[in-house]
C-alpha positions as CSV (number, residue, x, y, z in Angstrom):
1,M,9.9,-53.3,23.1
2,T,13.6,-53.1,22.3
3,S,15.6,-50.0,22.4
4,P,18.2,-49.1,19.8
5,P,21.8,-49.7,20.8
6,E,23.5,-46.8,22.5
7,E,26.3,-45.1,20.6
8,E,29.8,-45.6,21.6
9,F,31.5,-42.5,22.9
10,H,35.2,-42.0,22.1
11,S,37.2,-40.0,24.7
12,K,40.0,-39.5,22.3
13,I,39.8,-38.2,18.7
14,D,41.0,-40.6,16.0
15,F,42.8,-38.2,13.8
16,D,43.6,-41.0,11.2
17,L,39.9,-41.6,10.9
18,W,39.0,-38.0,10.4
19,R,42.0,-37.5,7.9
20,R,40.3,-40.2,5.8
21,I,36.9,-38.7,6.2
22,F,38.3,-35.2,5.3
23,R,39.2,-36.5,1.9
24,F,35.5,-36.0,1.0
25,A,36.0,-32.2,1.6
26,L,39.3,-32.2,-0.3
27,N,37.4,-33.2,-3.4
28,H,35.8,-29.7,-3.4
29,K,38.8,-27.6,-3.1
30,R,37.3,-24.8,-5.2
31,L,34.9,-24.2,-2.3
32,L,37.3,-25.3,0.5
33,Y,40.0,-22.8,-0.4
34,P,37.6,-19.8,-0.4
35,L,36.1,-21.0,2.8
36,S,39.5,-21.1,4.5
37,I,40.6,-17.7,3.3
38,S,37.3,-16.1,4.2
39,A,37.6,-17.7,7.7
40,L,41.1,-16.3,8.0
41,V,40.2,-12.7,6.8
42,L,37.0,-12.7,8.8
43,S,38.9,-13.5,12.0
44,L,41.3,-10.6,11.2
45,I,38.4,-8.3,10.7
46,D,36.8,-9.4,13.9
47,A,40.0,-8.7,15.7
48,A,40.3,-5.3,13.9
49,F,37.0,-3.9,15.2
50,P,38.5,-3.2,18.8
51,I,41.4,-1.5,17.1
52,A,39.0,0.8,15.3
53,T,37.2,1.5,18.6
54,M,40.6,2.2,20.1
55,M,41.4,4.7,17.4
56,A,38.0,6.4,17.9
57,V,38.5,6.7,21.6
58,D,42.0,8.0,21.2
59,V,41.0,10.6,18.7
60,V,38.1,11.9,20.9
61,Q,40.5,11.7,24.0
62,T,43.2,13.9,22.3
63,G,41.2,16.1,20.1
64,G,37.7,16.2,21.7
65,V,34.3,15.7,20.1
66,T,35.1,18.4,17.5
67,K,37.9,16.3,16.0
68,D,37.3,14.9,12.5
69,L,36.1,11.3,12.9
70,I,35.4,10.7,9.3
71,P,38.5,8.5,8.7
72,V,37.6,6.3,11.7
73,A,33.9,6.2,10.5
74,A,35.2,5.2,7.1
75,L,37.2,2.4,8.7
76,F,34.2,1.1,10.7
77,F,32.1,1.2,7.4
78,G,34.8,-0.6,5.4
79,L,35.2,-3.3,8.1
80,S,31.3,-3.7,8.2
81,I,31.0,-4.1,4.4
82,S,33.9,-6.5,4.4
83,L,32.4,-8.5,7.3
84,A,29.0,-8.8,5.4
85,A,30.7,-10.0,2.2
86,L,32.9,-12.5,4.0
87,V,29.9,-13.9,5.9
88,Y,28.1,-14.3,2.6
89,I,31.1,-16.1,1.1
90,F,31.7,-18.6,4.0
91,I,28.0,-19.4,4.4
92,R,27.7,-20.1,0.7
93,C,31.0,-22.1,0.6
94,A,30.2,-24.0,3.8
95,G,26.7,-24.8,2.7
96,G,27.9,-25.9,-0.6
97,I,30.6,-28.2,0.8
98,S,28.1,-29.6,3.2
99,H,25.7,-30.6,0.5
100,H,28.4,-31.8,-1.8
101,I,29.9,-34.0,0.9
102,A,26.5,-35.4,1.9
103,F,25.9,-36.2,-1.8
104,D,29.3,-37.9,-2.2
105,I,29.2,-40.0,1.0
106,K,25.6,-41.1,0.2
107,R,26.3,-41.9,-3.4
108,D,29.5,-43.9,-2.5
109,C,27.7,-45.8,0.4
110,F,24.6,-46.5,-2.0
111,K,27.0,-47.7,-4.7
112,R,28.8,-49.9,-2.3
113,L,25.5,-51.4,-1.0
114,Q,24.6,-52.2,-4.7
115,E,27.8,-54.1,-5.2
116,L,27.6,-56.1,-2.0
117,E,26.4,-59.7,-2.1
118,F,23.3,-61.2,-0.4
119,S,25.3,-62.6,2.5
120,F,26.2,-59.1,3.6
121,Y,22.5,-58.3,4.0
122,D,21.9,-61.6,5.8
123,K,24.1,-60.1,8.7
124,Q,23.1,-56.4,8.6
125,P,19.7,-55.2,9.8
126,T,17.9,-52.8,7.4
127,G,17.5,-50.1,10.0
128,W,21.3,-50.1,10.6
129,L,21.9,-49.6,6.9
130,I,19.3,-46.8,6.5
131,S,20.8,-45.0,9.5
132,R,24.2,-45.1,7.8
133,L,22.8,-43.5,4.5
134,T,20.8,-40.8,6.4
135,A,21.7,-39.7,9.9
136,D,25.4,-40.6,9.8
137,C,26.1,-39.2,6.4
138,D,24.3,-35.9,7.2
139,R,26.1,-35.7,10.6
140,L,29.6,-36.1,9.0
141,S,28.9,-33.6,6.2
142,R,27.7,-31.0,8.6
143,I,30.9,-31.4,10.8
144,L,33.2,-31.4,7.8
145,A,31.8,-28.2,6.4
146,W,30.6,-26.1,9.3
147,G,32.9,-27.7,11.9
148,F,35.9,-27.0,9.7
149,L,34.7,-23.3,9.4
150,D,34.2,-22.8,13.2
151,V,37.7,-24.4,14.0
152,M,39.4,-22.3,11.4
153,W,37.7,-19.1,12.4
154,G,38.0,-19.7,16.1
155,S,41.7,-20.6,15.9
156,F,42.5,-17.6,13.7
157,F,40.5,-15.2,15.9
158,V,42.2,-16.3,19.1
159,L,45.6,-16.0,17.4
160,A,44.8,-12.6,16.0
161,M,43.5,-11.3,19.3
162,T,46.5,-12.7,21.1
163,G,48.9,-11.2,18.7
164,T,47.2,-7.8,18.7
165,M,47.2,-7.6,22.5
166,L,50.9,-8.6,22.8
167,V,51.8,-5.9,20.3
168,L,49.7,-3.3,22.1
169,N,50.9,-4.1,25.7
170,W,52.5,-7.5,26.5
171,K,51.9,-7.2,30.3
172,L,48.2,-6.4,30.0
173,A,48.0,-9.1,27.4
174,L,49.3,-11.7,29.8
175,I,46.8,-10.7,32.4
176,V,43.9,-11.2,29.9
177,L,45.4,-14.5,28.7
178,A,45.6,-15.8,32.1
179,T,41.8,-16.4,31.9
180,L,42.3,-18.6,28.8
181,P,43.3,-21.9,30.5
182,P,40.3,-22.0,33.0
183,L,38.1,-20.9,30.1
184,I,39.3,-23.8,28.0
185,A,39.0,-26.3,30.7
186,V,35.5,-25.3,31.6
187,S,34.4,-25.3,28.0
188,V,35.8,-28.7,27.3
189,Y,34.4,-30.3,30.5
190,F,30.8,-28.9,30.1
191,Q,30.7,-29.5,26.4
192,R,31.6,-33.1,26.9
193,K,29.0,-33.5,29.7
194,M,26.3,-31.8,27.6
195,L,27.2,-34.0,24.6
196,L,26.8,-37.1,26.7
197,T,23.5,-35.9,27.9
198,S,22.3,-34.9,24.4
199,R,23.2,-38.5,23.2
200,L,21.1,-39.9,26.1
201,I,18.2,-37.5,25.0
202,R,18.6,-38.9,21.4
203,K,18.5,-42.5,22.8
204,H,15.3,-41.9,24.8
205,N,13.8,-40.1,21.8
206,A,14.6,-42.9,19.6
207,R,12.9,-45.4,22.0
208,I,9.8,-43.1,22.1
209,T,9.7,-43.0,18.3
210,A,10.0,-46.9,18.1
211,S,7.2,-47.0,20.7
212,Y,5.0,-44.8,18.6
213,N,5.7,-46.9,15.5
214,E,5.0,-50.3,17.3
215,G,2.0,-48.8,19.0
216,I,0.5,-47.7,15.6
217,A,1.6,-50.7,13.6
218,G,0.3,-53.2,16.2
219,V,-2.8,-51.3,17.4
220,K,-5.0,-54.4,16.5
221,T,-2.8,-56.7,18.5
222,T,-2.7,-54.3,21.4
223,K,-6.5,-54.1,21.6
224,T,-6.9,-57.8,21.2
225,L,-4.6,-58.6,24.0
226,G,-5.9,-55.7,26.2
227,R,-2.4,-54.2,26.5
228,E,-3.5,-50.5,26.4
229,T,-2.9,-49.8,30.1
230,K,0.5,-51.7,30.2
231,N,1.7,-50.0,27.0
232,L,0.8,-46.6,28.4
233,S,2.7,-47.3,31.5
234,E,5.8,-48.3,29.5
235,F,5.5,-45.1,27.3
236,E,5.2,-42.9,30.4
237,G,8.4,-44.5,31.8
238,M,10.3,-43.7,28.6
239,S,9.0,-40.2,28.6
240,T,10.0,-39.7,32.1
241,D,13.6,-40.8,31.3
242,M,13.7,-38.3,28.5
243,Y,12.3,-35.6,30.6
244,S,15.0,-36.3,33.2
245,A,17.8,-36.2,30.6
246,S,16.4,-32.9,29.2
247,V,16.3,-31.3,32.5
248,R,19.9,-32.3,33.2
249,R,21.0,-30.9,29.8
250,A,19.1,-27.6,30.6
251,L,20.8,-27.5,34.1
252,L,24.2,-28.0,32.6
253,S,23.6,-25.2,30.1
254,A,22.4,-23.0,33.0
255,I,25.7,-23.6,34.9
256,Y,28.0,-23.5,31.9
257,L,27.0,-20.1,30.3
258,P,27.0,-18.1,33.6
259,L,30.4,-19.7,34.6
260,V,32.0,-18.8,31.2
261,M,30.6,-15.3,31.5
262,L,32.0,-15.0,35.0
263,I,35.5,-15.9,33.8
264,G,35.1,-13.6,30.9
265,S,34.0,-10.8,33.2
266,L,37.0,-11.6,35.5
267,G,39.4,-11.2,32.6
268,S,37.6,-7.9,31.8
269,G,37.8,-6.8,35.3
270,L,41.5,-7.6,35.6
271,A,42.2,-5.7,32.4
272,L,40.2,-2.8,33.6
273,W,42.0,-2.7,36.9
274,Y,45.6,-3.0,35.7
275,G,44.9,-1.1,32.5
276,G,43.2,1.7,34.5
277,L,46.3,2.0,36.6
278,N,48.4,2.3,33.4
279,V,46.0,4.9,31.9
280,L,46.3,7.0,35.0
281,S,50.0,6.8,34.8
282,G,50.0,7.7,31.2
283,T,51.6,4.4,30.1
284,I,48.7,3.4,27.8
285,S,46.0,5.3,26.3
286,L,42.3,5.0,27.1
287,G,41.7,3.5,23.6
288,V,44.1,0.7,24.4
289,L,42.2,-0.1,27.6
290,V,38.9,-0.2,25.8
291,A,40.4,-2.6,23.2
292,F,41.7,-5.0,25.8
293,I,38.4,-5.0,27.6
294,S,36.7,-5.9,24.3
295,Y,39.3,-8.7,23.6
296,A,38.8,-10.1,27.1
297,G,35.1,-10.4,26.6
298,N,35.4,-11.8,23.1
299,F,37.6,-14.7,24.1
300,F,34.6,-16.7,25.1
301,H,33.0,-17.0,21.6
302,P,35.9,-18.7,19.7
303,I,36.8,-21.0,22.5
304,N,33.2,-22.0,23.0
305,Q,32.9,-22.8,19.2
306,I,36.1,-24.9,19.2
307,A,35.0,-26.8,22.3
308,Q,31.6,-27.5,20.8
309,I,33.2,-28.8,17.5
310,L,35.7,-31.0,19.4
311,A,32.9,-32.5,21.5
312,E,30.7,-33.0,18.4
313,I,33.7,-34.7,16.7
314,Q,34.1,-37.0,19.6
315,G,30.4,-37.9,19.5
316,A,30.3,-38.3,15.8
317,Q,33.4,-40.5,15.6
318,A,31.3,-43.7,16.0
319,A,29.2,-42.5,13.0
320,G,32.4,-41.9,11.0
321,E,33.7,-45.4,11.8
322,R,30.4,-47.0,10.8
323,V,30.4,-45.1,7.4
324,M,34.0,-45.8,6.7
325,S,33.7,-49.4,7.6
326,L,30.7,-49.7,5.2
327,L,32.8,-48.0,2.3
328,A,35.7,-50.2,3.2
329,T,33.7,-53.4,2.8
330,Q,34.6,-55.2,-0.3
331,P,32.1,-57.4,-2.2
332,K,32.9,-61.1,-1.9
333,I,31.0,-61.8,-5.2
334,K,32.5,-59.7,-8.0
335,D,34.2,-59.9,-11.4
336,S,37.7,-61.2,-11.3
337,K,40.7,-59.4,-12.8
338,E,40.7,-61.7,-15.8
339,V,37.0,-61.0,-16.5
340,L,37.5,-57.3,-16.1
341,E,40.2,-57.5,-18.6
342,K,38.0,-59.4,-21.0
343,I,35.2,-56.8,-20.7
344,A,37.7,-53.9,-21.4
345,T,39.1,-55.8,-24.5
346,H,35.6,-56.5,-25.8
347,Q,34.4,-53.0,-25.2
348,S,37.4,-51.5,-27.0
349,R,37.0,-53.9,-30.0
350,N,33.3,-53.0,-30.3
351,A,34.2,-49.2,-30.1
352,V,36.4,-49.7,-33.2
353,L,34.0,-52.1,-35.2
354,Q,30.8,-50.3,-34.4
355,P,29.7,-46.6,-34.4
356,A,29.6,-45.1,-30.9
357,S,25.9,-44.2,-31.3
358,R,24.8,-47.7,-31.9
359,N,22.9,-49.3,-29.1
360,P,22.1,-52.9,-28.7
361,E,18.5,-53.9,-29.7
362,P,16.2,-54.4,-26.7
363,G,15.9,-58.1,-25.8
364,T,19.2,-59.2,-27.2
365,H,21.7,-61.0,-24.9
366,D,25.0,-59.4,-26.1
367,P,27.6,-60.4,-23.5
368,V,29.9,-57.6,-22.3
369,D,32.8,-59.9,-21.9
370,G,32.9,-61.4,-25.3
371,G,31.7,-64.9,-24.3
372,D,28.7,-66.9,-25.6
373,A,25.6,-64.9,-26.0
374,H,23.1,-67.7,-25.4
375,I,22.9,-69.9,-22.2
376,D,22.4,-73.4,-23.6
377,S,23.1,-75.4,-20.4
378,I,23.6,-75.0,-16.7
379,Q,25.5,-77.6,-14.8
380,F,26.1,-78.2,-11.0
381,A,29.4,-80.0,-10.7
382,D,29.9,-81.4,-7.2
383,V,28.6,-78.2,-5.6
384,T,28.9,-77.9,-1.9
385,F,27.6,-74.8,-0.1
386,S,27.1,-73.6,3.5
387,Y,26.0,-70.3,4.9
388,N,28.2,-70.8,7.9
389,E,30.9,-73.3,8.9
390,K,28.6,-75.4,11.1
391,E,26.1,-76.7,8.6
392,Q,26.3,-77.7,5.0
393,V,23.1,-76.8,2.9
394,L,24.2,-78.6,-0.3
395,K,26.6,-81.6,-0.3
396,R,28.3,-82.5,-3.6
397,F,25.2,-81.5,-5.6
398,N,25.1,-82.4,-9.3
399,L,22.5,-81.3,-11.9
400,T,22.5,-80.5,-15.6
401,V,19.7,-78.4,-17.2
402,K,19.4,-77.7,-20.9
403,R,17.8,-74.8,-22.8
404,G,14.0,-75.2,-22.9
405,Q,13.8,-77.4,-19.8
406,T,11.9,-76.6,-16.6
407,I,13.2,-77.9,-13.4
408,A,10.8,-78.0,-10.4
409,L,12.1,-78.1,-6.8
410,V,10.0,-79.6,-4.0
411,G,10.7,-80.8,-0.5
412,P,10.7,-79.8,3.1
413,S,11.6,-76.3,4.3
414,G,15.4,-75.8,4.8
415,G,16.3,-78.6,2.4
416,G,18.1,-76.4,0.0
417,K,15.6,-75.4,-2.7
418,S,16.0,-71.6,-2.5
419,T,19.8,-72.1,-2.1
420,I,19.9,-73.9,-5.4
421,V,18.3,-71.0,-7.3
422,S,20.3,-68.4,-5.4
423,L,23.5,-70.2,-6.6
424,V,22.2,-70.3,-10.2
425,S,21.6,-66.5,-9.9
426,R,25.1,-66.1,-8.4
427,F,23.7,-64.3,-5.4
428,Y,25.9,-66.7,-3.5
429,E,28.9,-68.8,-4.9
430,P,29.7,-72.5,-4.2
431,V,32.1,-73.2,-1.4
432,K,33.3,-76.2,-3.4
433,G,32.7,-77.4,-7.0
434,E,31.5,-75.4,-10.0
435,I,28.4,-74.0,-11.7
436,R,29.1,-74.0,-15.3
437,Y,27.2,-72.0,-18.0
438,N,27.8,-73.7,-21.4
439,G,30.5,-75.7,-19.7
440,I,32.5,-72.8,-18.3
441,D,32.6,-71.8,-14.6
442,Y,30.2,-68.9,-14.4
443,R,32.9,-67.0,-12.3
444,Q,34.7,-66.6,-15.6
445,R,31.8,-64.6,-16.9
446,S,30.6,-61.0,-16.3
447,L,28.4,-60.8,-13.0
448,D,26.4,-57.9,-14.5
449,W,25.7,-59.8,-17.7
450,L,24.8,-63.0,-16.1
451,Q,22.3,-61.4,-13.7
452,A,20.8,-59.4,-16.5
453,Q,19.7,-62.8,-18.0
454,L,17.5,-63.6,-14.9
455,G,13.8,-63.2,-14.5
456,I,12.7,-63.8,-10.9
457,V,9.3,-63.9,-9.5
458,L,9.2,-64.2,-5.7
459,Q,6.6,-65.4,-3.2
460,T,6.1,-61.8,-1.9
461,P,6.8,-59.5,-4.9
462,H,8.0,-56.0,-4.2
463,L,6.1,-53.4,-6.2
464,F,6.8,-49.7,-6.2
465,N,4.5,-46.8,-5.5
466,G,3.7,-45.9,-9.1
467,T,1.4,-47.0,-12.0
468,V,1.0,-50.5,-13.3
469,M,3.0,-49.4,-16.5
470,E,5.8,-47.9,-14.5
471,N,6.1,-51.1,-12.3
472,I,6.2,-53.4,-15.4
473,R,8.6,-51.1,-17.2
474,Y,11.0,-51.4,-14.3
475,G,12.1,-54.7,-15.8
476,R,13.4,-52.9,-18.8
477,L,13.4,-49.2,-18.8
478,D,13.4,-48.7,-22.6
479,A,10.4,-50.9,-23.1
480,T,7.6,-49.3,-25.1
481,D,4.0,-49.2,-24.0
482,E,3.1,-51.8,-26.6
483,E,5.8,-54.2,-25.3
484,I,4.5,-53.7,-21.8
485,R,1.0,-54.7,-22.9
486,E,2.3,-57.6,-24.8
487,A,4.1,-58.9,-21.7
488,A,1.0,-58.4,-19.6
489,Q,-1.0,-60.4,-22.1
490,L,1.5,-63.3,-22.1
491,V,1.2,-63.8,-18.4
492,N,-2.6,-63.2,-18.4
493,A,-2.4,-59.8,-16.5
494,H,-3.9,-57.7,-19.3
495,D,-7.6,-58.4,-18.5
496,F,-7.5,-57.5,-14.9
497,V,-5.3,-54.4,-15.6
498,M,-7.9,-53.1,-18.0
499,N,-10.5,-53.5,-15.4
500,L,-8.8,-51.1,-13.1
501,E,-9.9,-47.5,-12.8
502,N,-7.2,-46.1,-15.2
503,G,-5.9,-49.3,-16.7
504,Y,-2.1,-49.3,-17.0
505,N,-2.0,-45.8,-15.5
506,T,-3.7,-46.8,-12.3
507,K,-1.6,-45.9,-9.2
508,I,-1.2,-49.1,-7.2
509,G,0.0,-47.6,-3.9
510,E,3.0,-48.4,-1.7
511,G,4.0,-52.0,-2.2
512,G,1.0,-52.5,-4.5
513,A,-1.3,-52.1,-1.5
514,R,-4.3,-51.4,-3.7
515,L,-4.0,-54.8,-5.5
516,S,-4.7,-58.3,-4.3
517,T,-1.8,-60.8,-3.8
518,G,-2.5,-62.5,-7.1
519,E,-2.7,-59.3,-9.0
520,R,0.7,-58.2,-7.6
521,Q,2.1,-61.6,-8.7
522,L,0.9,-61.1,-12.2
523,I,2.4,-57.7,-12.5
524,S,5.8,-59.0,-11.1
525,F,5.5,-61.9,-13.6
526,A,5.1,-59.4,-16.5
527,R,8.0,-57.2,-15.1
528,A,10.3,-60.3,-15.1
529,L,9.3,-61.2,-18.6
530,I,9.7,-57.8,-20.2
531,A,13.5,-58.1,-19.8
532,D,13.4,-61.2,-22.1
533,P,15.6,-63.3,-19.6
534,Q,17.2,-66.6,-20.6
535,I,16.8,-67.9,-17.1
536,F,13.3,-67.8,-15.4
537,I,13.0,-68.5,-11.7
538,M,9.6,-68.7,-9.8
539,D,10.2,-69.0,-6.0
540,E,7.0,-70.1,-4.3
541,A,5.2,-67.7,-6.6
542,T,1.8,-69.4,-6.3
543,S,1.8,-70.4,-2.6
544,S,-0.3,-67.4,-1.3
545,I,-2.7,-66.8,-4.2
546,D,-6.2,-68.1,-5.0
547,T,-6.8,-71.0,-7.4
548,E,-8.1,-68.8,-10.2
549,T,-5.1,-66.6,-10.2
550,E,-2.9,-69.8,-10.0
551,K,-4.5,-71.1,-13.1
552,L,-3.8,-67.8,-15.0
553,I,-0.1,-68.0,-13.8
554,Q,0.1,-71.7,-14.9
555,D,-1.2,-70.8,-18.4
556,G,1.2,-68.0,-18.6
557,M,4.1,-70.2,-17.5
558,Q,3.6,-72.5,-20.5
559,R,4.2,-69.6,-22.9
560,V,6.9,-67.9,-20.9
561,F,9.1,-70.9,-20.2
562,D,9.2,-71.9,-23.8
563,G,12.9,-71.8,-25.0
564,R,14.2,-70.8,-21.7
565,I,15.9,-72.6,-18.8
566,S,13.3,-72.4,-15.9
567,F,13.5,-73.2,-12.2
568,V,10.2,-73.5,-10.2
569,I,10.1,-73.8,-6.4
570,A,6.6,-74.8,-5.7
571,H,4.5,-75.4,-2.6
572,R,1.4,-76.3,-4.7
573,L,2.3,-79.3,-6.6
574,S,-0.4,-78.7,-9.2
575,T,1.8,-75.9,-10.5
576,I,4.7,-78.3,-11.6
577,R,3.0,-81.3,-13.0
578,S,4.2,-80.4,-16.6
579,A,7.8,-79.8,-15.5
580,D,10.5,-81.7,-17.5
581,Q,12.2,-82.7,-14.2
582,I,10.9,-82.7,-10.6
583,L,13.6,-82.8,-7.9
584,V,12.7,-83.7,-4.3
585,I,15.4,-81.9,-2.3
586,S,16.0,-83.0,1.2
587,K,19.1,-82.1,3.4
588,G,20.9,-80.6,0.5
589,E,20.6,-83.7,-1.7
590,I,18.4,-85.1,-4.5
591,E,16.1,-87.6,-2.8
592,E,14.0,-88.3,-5.8
593,Q,14.1,-87.2,-9.5
594,G,11.9,-87.7,-12.5
595,T,8.7,-86.4,-14.2
596,H,5.4,-86.1,-12.4
597,T,4.1,-89.5,-13.7
598,E,7.5,-91.2,-12.9
599,L,7.6,-90.0,-9.3
600,L,4.0,-90.9,-8.6
601,A,4.8,-94.4,-9.9
602,Q,7.7,-94.6,-7.4
603,R,5.3,-94.1,-4.5
604,G,8.0,-92.3,-2.5
605,H,8.3,-89.0,-0.8
606,Y,6.8,-87.0,-3.8
607,Y,3.9,-89.5,-3.9
608,D,3.1,-88.8,-0.3
609,L,3.3,-85.0,-0.8
610,Y,1.0,-85.0,-3.7
611,V,-1.6,-87.3,-2.2
612,N,-1.7,-85.4,1.1
613,Q,-2.0,-82.1,-0.7
614,F,-4.6,-83.4,-3.0
615,R,-6.6,-84.6,-0.1
616,R,-6.4,-81.3,1.8
617,E,-7.5,-79.4,-1.3
618,G,-10.4,-81.7,-1.7
619,E,-11.5,-81.3,1.9
620,A,-11.3,-77.5,1.6
621,Q,-13.4,-77.5,-1.6
622,A,-16.0,-79.7,0.1
623,L,-16.2,-77.3,3.1
624,E,-16.6,-74.4,0.8
625,A,-19.3,-76.1,-1.1
626,G,-21.1,-77.1,2.1
């Protein structure tokens, strides 16, 4: 079992990074300004309570208990009402900012992920990306909102208390403030230690969670290999590590809080000693002494808040760097400046010529950049491609495909078959050479428009946790129920769907878990067709299904491919016998090319593949019959 990588801890705060992150908060100034003002006023009110207490004590000391205390009581009441109102304001503002920031960061991250090319996902694990969109975004939004509030309030409160004490009695203020440096030092030291321990706890907890996940997902393998005792021993070790880290965290807290209370009590004691002497000598009033004792005891709270936030900022800095690096990642495959200008010109011209309310008819192929609407030919012109600098996947590859033709790609794994259809789809772009649509380099056309013309059926289709109707409609969201049924009939999916419990309204479960592999393929086939694509791609779509479903797909393919450019990557050669051209791809080059009949007559690589597969299928059928 592998443990997640440990977070990097930054001993210094990167102010430039946090300045860039703070821009998300600046987008919500209507909440940020009231939050700042409420934190300022709240700190002043908190600092005013000891003054009110001082006034009450001085009134009683000079006039006795019979003295009218209504003005002082009114002051306390006003401060309390103001305090409650301000707490409401800053909780609402901070909560609102936190939710808005989380939404903004997640939206921007998700938008960027939608824009990035496939090669980005080849390098980034899914778990890393999900963590950026969830834990890191939530952590940053919480710090930007509540951390900003705590720092503002804590700083203003310390300044307000310091200023008030200096005004009341500067000598006594210096005695109380003498406890401030050790209080800050202790708070920063212990907060950093507790943060490191908390990170260690989270690391062990992540390992335990991963162990739970692997244990549940791999329970059959565990029992088959007799690993129960060994797995339990490993789990106990991880639990012990987390227990030790948790005990250390509790021990640090047990030392920190009493130590801070001791420093605060020392400040109160010094204030009481020196202030008491001044009260006896008549230099200050008893109320002033009470106020100083209150201020000395209250210094702990804002300092502790600020120390916690600074420690949290240090711990969250790695999360901030990861999120900002994701947002800073620019897609390598995108529309050029010239294409964007053509799109803008075309859209402005249409806005003048057509009413704003007019929408294109479903199934049309109106280009957004003003180019040809129909794709009549695709040409590979000396295309060279590699995923890395060490090995070329395609070498000066040339191919021309006309509308209505079906091109089948066969050959050994790693030969370049999937790369060819990925390049056609512009999921990747050639390193050298050009791929031309209607004789024009497809990098001169809109990426969105081009990929909207694709219908792709993969070997392992991804279905969503919804109904059959919803999954097919995902191919074109404005499709009517009747159009969905017609698409299902064209690919021979209608009959099996009608045999389901609720027909097209049957829930298929997560990933289509309630359907067979063949049924999932037929639904994905219908989903690809409903968008009326000009280019149809089937990537090993029949390799994992039974022969009966394969025949249904073959019959559907004949109808669906008519009038379209189609590419078929096939493991089962029986699927591609009717293809217009069959290409045997090996080491990035075309080894053989021709129709099914022509390639069999050549008695080359394709012939060997076909004969061997035919023999294996015959042996399997004989065993089943026996």
